[in-house]
C-alpha positions in Angstrom: -0.3 -0.1 0.2 1.2 3.3 -1.1 0.3 5.1 2.2 2.3 2.3 4.3 5.7 2.9 2.1 7.1 5.4 4.7 6.1 3.4 7.9 8.0 0.4 6.3 11.1 2.5 5.6 11.0 3.6 9.5 10.3 0.1 10.7 13.4 -1.2 8.3 15.5 1.9 9.9 14.5 0.7 13.5 15.3 -2.8 12.8 18.9 -1.5 11.6 19.4 0.3 14.6 18.4 -2.3 16.8 20.7 -4.9 15.2 23.7 -2.1 15.6 23.0 -1.8 18.8 23.3 -5.3 19.8 26.2 -6.0 17.6 28.2 -3.2 19.5 26.8 -4.8 23.1 28.1 -8.4 21.8 31.3 -6.8 20.4 31.7 -5.3 24.1 30.9 -8.3 25.9 33.6 -10.2 23.6 36.0 -7.7 24.4 35.3 -8.0 28.2 36.0 -11.6 27.8 39.4 -10.7 26.2 39.9 -8.6 28.9 39.2 -10.9 31.6 41.7 -13.5 30.3 44.7 -10.9 30.6 43.5 -9.5 33.9 46.1 -9.9 36.6 43.9 -9.6 39.8 40.9 -11.2 40.8 39.0 -7.9 41.3 39.5 -6.9 37.7 38.7 -10.2 36.6 35.4 -10.1 38.5 34.6 -6.8 37.2 35.3 -8.0 33.7 33.0 -10.9 33.9 29.9 -8.9 35.5 30.5 -6.6 32.6 30.7 -9.3 30.2 27.5 -10.9 31.4 25.6 -7.6 31.4 26.6 -6.9 27.7 26.1 -10.4 26.3 22.7 -10.7 28.1 21.4 -7.5 26.6 23.1 -8.1 23.1 21.4 -11.1 22.9 18.3 -9.7 23.9 18.4 -7.1 21.2 19.4 -9.5 19.0 16.4 -11.7 19.7 13.9 -8.9 19.4 15.2 -7.7 16.0 15.1 -11.0 14.4 11.8 -12.1 15.5 10.5 -8.9 13.6 13.1 -9.0 10.8 10.3 -8.3 8.1 8.8 -5.0 8.7 5.5 -6.6 7.8 5.6 -8.8 11.1 6.5 -5.7 13.3 3.5 -5.3 15.7 2.8 -1.5 14.6 2.1 -3.1 11.1 0.0 -6.3 12.0 -2.0 -3.8 13.8 -2.6 -1.1 11.3 -3.2 -4.1 8.5 -5.0 -6.5 10.5 -7.0 -4.8 13.5 -7.1 -0.9 12.1 -10.2 -0.1 13.7 -8.5 -0.8 17.7 -6.2 2.1 16.9 -8.2 5.4 18.4 -5.1 8.0 18.9 -1.8 8.2 17.3 0.5 10.7 18.5 4.3 11.8 18.4 6.6 13.1 21.2 9.9 14.7 20.6 12.9 12.8 22.5 16.1 14.4 23.2 19.5 12.7 24.5 21.4 15.8 26.1 24.3 14.5 28.6 25.9 17.3 30.0 23.7 19.8 28.2 25.4 18.7 24.4 22.4 17.2 22.2 23.8 13.6 21.0 20.6 12.7 19.2 17.1 13.9 18.8 14.2 11.6 17.3 10.4 11.3 17.8 8.5 8.3 19.4 5.0 7.8 17.6 2.7 6.1 19.8 -0.2 4.2 18.9 -2.9 4.2 21.4 -5.6 1.0 21.7 -9.2 0.7 22.3 -8.0 -1.9 24.9 -5.8 0.8 26.6 -2.9 -0.8 25.2 -0.2 1.1 23.2 2.3 0.3 20.3 5.3 2.8 19.9 8.0 3.0 17.3 11.2 5.6 17.1 10.9 7.9 14.0 13.8 10.3 13.0 12.3 13.9 13.9 12.2 15.3 10.3 9.8 12.1 9.3 7.2 12.1 12.2 5.0 14.6 10.7 4.9 13.1 7.4 4.3 9.6 8.7 1.6 11.3 10.5 0.0 12.5 7.5 0.6 9.1 5.5 -1.4 7.4 8.1 -4.3 9.8 8.2 -5.9 8.1 5.4 -5.3 4.4 6.6 -6.8 5.3 9.9 -9.6 7.7 9.3 -11.1 6.8 12.5 -8.2 7.8 14.8 -7.6 11.2 16.3 -4.2 12.3 15.6 -1.8 14.7 17.7 -1.4 14.8 21.4 -3.4 17.5 23.5 -3.9 17.3 27.3 -7.6 17.2 26.6 -7.6 13.9 24.6 -5.0 12.8 27.1 -7.8 12.9 29.7 -10.6 11.7 27.4 -8.2 8.5 26.3 -8.0 8.0 30.3 -11.6 8.4 30.7 -12.6 6.0 27.5 -10.8 5.4 24.7 -14.1 5.4 22.5 -14.4 9.3 22.9 -11.2 9.6 20.6 -12.8 7.7 17.4 -13.7 10.2 14.9 
C-alpha cells in the first residue's frame, strides 16, 4: 500500500538500529572476555566477568528482538494497522532528546499508537519524518484521532472510544 511505504522504511530503520546496538553490545562483551583473560587481579577479573555478562545478555536480547520481527510486515505496529486498524484510536508523536551534560547527542520522535483496550504500541521515528508519517497514516486510519493534547489524554484515560472520529 502506497500510504504505508514511509512506515515500512521507518520500521526497517528501527530494525537496523537495533541490530547495530546488538552488535555493539556483543562486541563489547567479547572485549571484556579478552580483558578478563589477560587480567592479573581477581577484582579486575570479576569486574570484567560482570561487564561481560551484562553486555552479552543485553546484546542477545536486542538480537532476539530484532530477528523475531526481521520483516517490517511482522512488526506489531504494521500488523495492527493491517489486521485490526479499528483498534487504534489515537496516534501522536513526542520528541525525545538525549542531552548528557547539556550537549545534544541525538534527537528523534516516538510515535505512539493508543489502542481501544488501553494498550499502546510505539516506534522510533526520525524527528524530520514524524509529521510526514502522521500525514501518510491519516488516510489509513481515518477513524483515529491524530495529535497530542492534554484534553485528549484525559479523554483516553476516561474512555478510549471518545477519541474515535
